[in-house]
Residue, then its C-alpha position, 0 to 999 in steps of 0.5 A: t297781632l302784634a302790630t295790631m296790639q301794638w295800633t290798638s294800645k296807642s290808638l284806643a287804649l291810651p285815649a280810652i285810659l284819658v277819656n275814663l280819667l277826665t269823665g271820672l273826675g267830671l263826675i265826681h265834680v258833678g255829682r258831688i261825691s266826697v273823695h274823702t270815703i273809703w270807697f273813692g280811696a280804694s278806688i284810686l289806689l287800684y286805678v294806679v295799681v292798674t296803671g302801673l302794672w300796664h305801663g311798668f311791666l305789661i307793655p315792657l313785656r309786649k315790646k320784649t315778646a315781640a322782639a323775641i318773636e321777630a329774632g325767631g326764638t321760641d322763648y317767648v311762650p314763657m313771656a307771653k303766659r306771663w301777659v295773659s296771666v298779669s293782665g287778667v289780674a289787671i281786669l280783675l282789678l278793674f272790676a273790682i274798681l267798678a264793684l266799689m263805685v257801684w256799691k260805695p261801701g261806708a259810704 
């Protein structure tokens, strides 16, 4: 499971994040969307927060959990629960970004 998580992070998640960012910037340009709106600023801020959570907390926690499992310890359960909780928050933030992009409040 841990090897699959590591492979999907490198092979699928990272390219998806980069494609997401590049296509988003392209759509902003093509759609002539003003970057000076509240919904756009909030969306970018949430995107930065999600990226920070993922790379600053979730990936290091996954690696620490993997090391604990490989060492044969049982102290990985609290780490796994923390990973699930924080990744749930990250997913909710992604849905908030989607909602802001669809409804465009204040536009």
